[in-house]
C-alpha positions as CSV (number, residue, x, y, z in Angstrom):
1,M,-0.1,-0.1,0.1
2,T,1.3,3.5,-0.9
3,T,1.9,5.7,2.1
4,P,-0.4,8.8,1.7
5,D,1.2,12.3,1.5
6,V,0.0,14.2,4.7
7,F,-0.4,17.4,2.5
8,Q,-2.8,15.8,0.0
9,P,-6.6,16.0,0.4
10,A,-8.3,13.4,2.4
11,E,-11.9,12.2,3.3
12,L,-13.0,12.5,6.9
13,G,-16.5,11.1,6.9
14,P,-18.6,13.1,4.4
15,V,-16.0,16.0,4.6
16,T,-12.9,16.4,2.2
17,L,-10.1,18.3,3.9
18,R,-7.2,19.9,2.0
19,N,-4.7,17.9,3.9
20,R,-4.2,15.5,6.9
21,I,-3.2,18.0,9.5
22,L,-5.7,19.0,12.2
23,K,-5.3,22.0,14.5
24,A,-6.0,20.2,17.9
25,A,-8.4,21.6,20.4
26,T,-6.7,24.0,22.8
27,F,-8.7,26.3,25.1
28,E,-8.2,29.6,23.9
29,G,-9.5,31.8,26.6
30,M,-10.9,34.1,24.2
31,T,-14.8,33.6,24.7
32,K,-15.8,36.4,27.0
33,G,-19.4,36.1,28.0
34,A,-19.5,32.6,26.7
35,V,-19.7,33.5,23.1
36,V,-17.4,33.9,20.2
37,T,-15.2,37.1,20.0
38,D,-13.3,38.9,17.3
39,E,-10.2,37.6,19.2
40,L,-11.2,34.0,18.9
41,I,-12.1,34.4,15.1
42,E,-8.7,35.9,14.4
43,F,-7.1,32.9,16.3
44,H,-8.7,30.4,14.1
45,R,-8.3,32.3,11.0
46,R,-4.6,32.6,11.6
47,H,-4.4,28.9,12.0
48,A,-6.5,28.4,8.8
49,A,-4.3,30.7,6.7
50,G,-1.3,28.8,8.2
51,G,-2.2,25.6,6.3
52,V,-4.1,23.3,8.6
53,G,-6.6,21.0,7.1
54,M,-9.1,21.6,9.9
55,T,-9.0,23.7,13.0
56,T,-10.9,22.8,16.1
57,V,-12.7,25.3,18.4
58,A,-12.3,24.4,22.0
59,Y,-14.1,24.0,24.2
60,C,-17.8,24.3,23.3
61,A,-19.8,22.9,26.4
62,V,-23.2,21.4,25.7
63,A,-24.6,22.7,29.0
64,P,-24.0,25.5,31.5
65,E,-22.8,23.4,34.1
66,G,-20.4,21.5,31.7
67,R,-17.9,24.4,31.4
68,T,-14.6,24.5,33.3
69,E,-15.1,28.2,33.8
70,Y,-17.8,30.7,33.4
71,D,-16.6,32.3,30.2
72,Q,-16.3,29.0,28.1
73,I,-18.8,29.0,25.2
74,W,-21.7,26.7,25.7
75,M,-23.8,25.7,22.8
76,R,-27.1,27.6,22.6
77,P,-29.0,30.1,20.1
78,E,-27.1,33.1,21.4
79,A,-23.7,31.6,20.5
80,L,-24.6,30.9,16.9
81,P,-24.0,34.4,15.3
82,G,-20.4,34.4,16.4
83,L,-19.8,30.7,15.5
84,R,-21.2,31.5,12.0
85,R,-18.7,34.3,11.5
86,L,-15.9,32.2,12.7
87,A,-16.8,29.4,10.4
88,E,-17.0,31.8,7.5
89,A,-13.6,33.3,8.4
90,V,-12.0,30.0,8.4
91,H,-13.7,28.7,5.2
92,A,-12.4,31.8,3.5
93,E,-8.8,30.7,4.1
94,G,-9.5,27.3,2.7
95,S,-9.8,25.3,5.8
96,A,-12.5,23.3,7.5
97,V,-13.6,23.9,11.2
98,S,-14.8,21.6,13.9
99,A,-16.3,22.3,17.3
100,Q,-15.1,20.3,20.1
101,I,-18.4,19.5,22.1
102,G,-18.6,18.0,25.7
103,H,-19.4,18.2,29.3
104,A,-16.6,18.8,31.7
105,G,-18.4,16.7,34.5
106,P,-16.2,16.7,37.6
107,V,-13.6,18.9,35.9
108,A,-16.2,21.8,35.8
109,N,-15.9,24.6,38.2
110,G,-19.2,24.9,39.8
111,K,-18.3,28.0,41.9
112,S,-17.3,29.9,38.6
113,N,-20.3,28.6,36.7
114,K,-22.8,29.2,39.5
115,V,-24.3,25.9,38.7
116,P,-23.3,22.7,40.5
117,A,-20.9,20.5,38.6
118,L,-21.7,16.7,38.1
119,S,-19.6,13.4,38.6
120,P,-20.5,9.8,38.1
121,S,-20.2,9.5,42.0
122,R,-20.0,11.9,44.7
123,T,-16.5,13.3,45.0
124,F,-14.6,16.5,46.0
125,S,-13.8,19.2,43.5
126,A,-10.4,20.9,44.0
127,Q,-11.3,23.5,41.6
128,A,-14.4,24.7,43.5
129,L,-13.3,23.4,46.8
130,S,-16.5,21.6,47.4
131,V,-18.3,18.3,47.1
132,I,-19.5,17.4,43.6
133,R,-23.0,15.5,43.6
134,A,-23.4,12.3,41.6
135,A,-25.3,12.8,38.3
136,S,-28.7,11.3,38.4
137,K,-30.1,9.1,35.4
138,D,-32.1,12.1,34.4
139,D,-28.9,14.3,34.2
140,I,-27.2,11.5,32.2
141,R,-30.0,11.4,29.7
142,R,-30.3,15.2,29.5
143,I,-26.5,15.5,28.8
144,T,-26.7,12.9,26.2
145,R,-29.5,14.8,24.5
146,A,-27.5,18.0,25.0
147,H,-24.6,16.5,22.9
148,A,-26.9,15.9,20.0
149,D,-28.5,19.4,20.3
150,A,-24.9,20.9,20.3
151,A,-24.0,19.0,17.1
152,Q,-27.1,20.4,15.5
153,Y,-26.1,24.0,16.6
154,A,-22.7,23.3,14.9
155,I,-24.5,22.4,11.6
156,E,-26.6,25.6,11.9
157,A,-23.3,27.5,12.3
158,G,-21.9,26.1,9.2
159,F,-19.3,23.8,10.9
160,D,-17.8,20.9,9.0
161,A,-17.4,18.5,11.9
162,V,-17.8,18.0,15.8
163,E,-15.3,16.4,18.1
164,I,-17.1,14.6,21.0
165,H,-14.8,14.8,24.1
166,L,-14.3,11.5,25.6
167,G,-11.1,12.2,27.3
168,H,-9.3,13.7,30.3
169,N,-11.9,12.5,32.8
170,Y,-14.5,15.0,31.6
171,F,-18.1,13.7,32.0
172,A,-18.0,10.7,29.6
173,S,-14.4,9.9,30.3
174,S,-15.0,10.0,34.1
175,F,-17.8,7.4,33.8
176,L,-15.1,5.1,32.1
177,S,-12.7,5.3,34.9
178,P,-13.0,2.7,37.6
179,K,-11.2,5.2,40.2
180,I,-13.8,7.8,39.8
181,N,-17.1,5.9,38.8
182,K,-18.2,3.9,41.9
183,R,-21.8,3.6,40.7
184,K,-23.7,0.3,41.1
185,D,-26.4,0.8,38.4
186,E,-26.3,0.3,34.7
187,Y,-23.9,3.2,34.3
188,G,-21.1,1.8,36.5
189,G,-19.6,-1.6,37.7
190,S,-18.5,-3.6,34.6
191,L,-16.6,-2.1,31.7
192,Q,-19.8,-2.3,29.6
193,G,-21.6,-0.3,32.2
194,R,-19.0,2.3,32.6
195,A,-18.7,2.7,28.7
196,R,-22.5,3.2,28.4
197,V,-22.2,7.0,28.6
198,A,-19.6,7.3,26.0
199,R,-21.4,5.1,23.5
200,D,-24.8,6.5,24.1
201,V,-23.4,10.1,23.5
202,C,-21.8,9.0,20.3
203,R,-25.0,7.4,19.1
204,A,-27.1,10.3,19.9
205,V,-24.9,12.7,17.9
206,R,-24.7,10.3,15.0
207,D,-28.4,9.9,14.9
208,K,-28.9,13.6,15.2
209,V,-26.5,14.7,12.3
210,G,-26.5,11.7,10.0
211,D,-23.8,12.3,7.3
212,R,-24.3,16.0,7.3
213,I,-21.0,16.7,9.0
214,A,-18.0,14.6,10.1
215,V,-18.2,13.2,13.7
216,L,-14.8,12.5,15.7
217,A,-14.2,11.5,19.3
218,K,-11.2,12.6,21.3
219,F,-10.8,9.4,23.3
220,N,-8.5,8.5,26.2
221,M,-6.2,5.7,25.7
222,D,-5.2,5.9,29.4
223,D,-5.8,8.3,32.2
224,G,-2.1,8.1,33.6
225,V,-3.6,7.5,37.0
226,P,-3.2,4.3,39.2
227,G,-6.5,2.5,39.3
228,G,-7.9,4.6,36.3
229,F,-8.9,3.8,32.8
230,W,-6.1,1.8,31.1
231,L,-5.2,0.4,27.7
232,D,-6.5,-3.0,28.2
233,E,-10.0,-1.6,28.7
234,S,-9.9,1.4,26.4
235,L,-8.9,-0.9,23.6
236,Q,-12.2,-2.8,24.1
237,V,-14.3,0.4,24.3
238,A,-12.7,1.7,21.1
239,Q,-13.8,-1.6,19.4
240,W,-17.1,-1.1,20.7
241,I,-17.4,2.4,19.3
242,E,-16.2,1.3,16.0
243,S,-18.7,-1.5,15.9
244,D,-21.5,1.1,16.8
245,G,-20.5,2.8,13.6
246,S,-21.2,6.2,15.4
247,V,-17.9,8.1,14.6
248,D,-15.8,8.8,11.5
249,A,-12.5,8.8,13.6
250,L,-10.9,8.7,16.9
251,E,-8.3,11.2,17.9
252,L,-6.2,9.3,20.6
253,T,-5.3,11.2,23.7
254,A,-4.3,10.4,27.4
255,G,-4.3,12.0,30.8
256,S,-6.7,13.4,33.4
257,S,-7.5,17.0,33.6
258,L,-8.7,16.1,37.3
259,L,-5.9,14.0,38.5
260,N,-2.9,14.1,36.2
261,P,-3.1,16.8,33.5
262,M,0.7,16.9,32.5
263,Y,0.5,13.4,31.5
264,L,-1.0,14.5,28.1
265,F,1.5,17.4,27.5
266,R,4.9,16.0,28.6
267,G,7.6,18.3,29.3
268,E,8.2,20.6,32.3
269,A,5.3,21.7,34.5
270,P,5.3,25.5,34.7
271,L,4.4,25.9,38.3
272,R,5.7,29.4,38.8
273,E,3.7,30.6,35.8
274,F,0.6,28.7,36.9
275,A,0.8,30.1,40.4
276,A,1.3,33.7,39.1
277,A,-1.9,33.4,36.8
278,M,-4.2,31.9,39.4
279,P,-6.4,33.6,41.8
280,Q,-6.5,32.8,45.4
281,P,-6.9,30.3,47.0
282,L,-5.7,28.3,44.0
283,K,-2.4,30.4,43.8
284,L,-1.6,29.3,47.2
285,G,-2.5,25.7,46.5
286,I,-0.1,25.6,43.5
287,Q,2.6,27.2,45.6
288,M,2.3,24.7,48.3
289,V,1.4,21.3,46.7
290,G,1.4,21.9,42.9
291,G,4.4,19.7,42.4
292,K,2.4,16.8,43.6
293,F,-0.4,17.3,41.2
294,L,1.3,18.9,38.0
295,H,4.1,16.3,37.4
296,S,6.9,16.8,34.8
297,Y,7.5,14.1,32.1
298,P,10.1,13.8,29.5
299,Y,9.2,15.1,26.2
300,Q,9.9,13.4,22.9
301,E,8.4,13.5,19.6
302,A,5.3,11.4,18.9
303,Y,5.3,10.5,22.6
304,L,1.8,8.9,22.3
305,L,2.7,6.7,19.4
306,D,3.6,3.5,21.4
307,S,0.1,3.4,22.9
308,A,-1.4,4.5,19.7
309,R,0.1,1.5,17.7
310,Q,-1.9,-0.9,19.6
311,F,-5.2,0.9,18.6
312,R,-4.0,1.0,15.0
313,A,-3.6,-2.8,15.2
314,A,-6.9,-3.3,16.7
315,L,-9.2,-1.0,14.7
316,G,-10.1,-0.4,11.1
317,L,-11.6,3.0,12.1
318,P,-9.6,6.1,10.8
319,L,-7.3,7.4,13.5
320,V,-5.7,10.8,14.4
321,L,-2.3,10.8,16.1
322,L,-1.8,13.4,18.6
323,G,1.1,14.4,21.0
324,G,4.5,15.7,20.0
325,V,3.8,16.2,16.3
326,S,6.2,19.0,15.3
327,T,8.1,17.8,12.3
328,K,7.4,16.7,8.7
329,A,9.3,13.5,9.6
330,T,7.1,12.7,12.4
331,M,4.0,13.2,10.1
332,D,5.3,10.9,7.5
333,R,6.2,8.3,10.2
334,A,2.4,8.4,11.3
335,M,1.3,8.0,7.7
336,A,3.6,5.1,7.2
337,E,2.3,3.4,10.3
338,G,-1.4,3.8,9.1
339,F,-2.7,6.7,10.9
340,Q,-4.9,8.7,8.5
341,F,-4.5,12.1,10.4
342,V,-2.1,13.9,12.7
343,A,-3.3,16.7,15.2
344,M,-0.8,19.4,16.3
345,A,-1.3,22.1,19.2
346,R,1.7,23.7,20.9
347,A,3.8,23.7,17.7
348,L,1.2,25.7,16.0
349,L,0.5,28.0,19.0
350,R,4.2,29.1,18.5
351,E,4.0,29.3,14.9
352,P,0.6,29.4,13.2
353,D,2.2,29.4,9.8
354,L,4.6,26.4,10.3
355,L,2.6,24.2,7.9
356,N,3.0,26.5,5.0
357,R,6.8,26.7,5.6
358,L,7.0,22.9,6.0
359,Q,5.3,22.4,2.6
360,Q,7.9,24.6,1.0
361,D,10.8,23.1,2.9
362,P,10.0,19.7,4.8
363,S,13.3,20.1,6.9
364,T,11.9,23.3,8.5
365,P,12.4,22.9,12.3
366,S,9.7,23.8,14.8
367,L,10.6,26.7,17.1
368,C,8.4,25.1,20.0
369,I,10.6,23.9,22.8
370,H,7.6,22.5,24.7
371,C,8.2,24.4,27.9
372,N,4.4,24.6,28.4
373,K,4.5,28.2,29.4
374,C,1.6,28.8,27.0
375,M,-0.8,26.6,29.2
376,P,-1.2,29.2,32.2
377,T,-1.8,32.2,29.8
378,I,-5.3,31.4,29.4
379,F,-6.1,32.0,33.0
380,S,-4.1,35.3,33.1
381,G,-5.8,37.1,30.5
382,T,-2.7,37.7,28.6
383,H,-3.0,34.9,26.0
384,C,0.3,33.6,25.5
385,V,2.7,36.4,26.6
386,L,4.2,35.0,29.7
387,A,7.1,33.5,27.7
388,G,7.7,36.6,25.5
389,A,5.5,37.1,22.5
390,D,6.9,36.9,19.1
391,D,5.7,39.2,16.2
392,Q,2.6,37.2,15.8
393,G,1.4,37.6,19.2
394,Q,2.4,34.0,20.2
395,P,4.6,32.8,23.0
396,A,8.4,32.6,22.2
397,G,8.9,29.2,23.7
398,V,5.6,27.4,23.6
């Protein structure tokens, strides 16, 4: 079989992308009032102009209590005018656009949202410094329907795809975790029970949208937490999702925003910058015990590839390789190993036009050093200036 060229057009469900490179969802911190701003439109327009096949808007909550902070977009009629303008701006640059839809579950900040957060089982929220109640069956059914409604809103806004968030111990992902999900009903216990929310959400979205847009799911290969969701179980759930026929591709991810966030990112944990950006009492908490929560992991190119290979061997479904994709050589390696797409985040935050330059010269190096200092800027209101902005307003050292 001929290895595909990552810069050639590719089919993603019913959508044709101009290449196989996706801008991964990275929360932008540019949605004051929980709606699209001109700043957010320019952010994604810049990535579209830089050459991505599709850019992903993050994070579009399906319900008000599903946000990790009050100013995140949640999908509702009031958000549609801005989303339409964003889609038009991205399309004008030749790129497709996707909305990452999901519910933050136990990662949501009930104090900021002024709406209680929800978890599979009763637990404590470090973000809100309060106890989170267990979601009722009515809550689960409502949130499942809300995912489908959010996908319909994306269609009305002119989006090409939605990405269902099944990772990082957000709502659906937290149900998958035996460490977090202690339920005794049909949504807990066995792997089949714990997978029910994720499968039902994907099914509801597919039934709502049909083949009008592409449907991806961002799916945890493992939580990076002892006693949490791990590869042996995640492979089985991925096979169930494939057999359900509810998604067009899986974007493979890892880590827990609730319990081990740096497991996804790798590299140094920017504790000083996080503490500087956070309000009290979170600032004090990071200063005192941040090192026990924000771990540092060695960075290397394609650091999720070893795990992702196991999914590639077990599935026929199109897969998106995420994690340490910064060079043309890594993209070529992903294509040679059978991945249909790659997703990039930090490298494109540092250089939105990197792909255009890679197309001209495949040996072009990425300037991103994966210092992770781009991460705290969404909390400070400075949007990637803690590391020293370059002439494009992006951090010099993301």
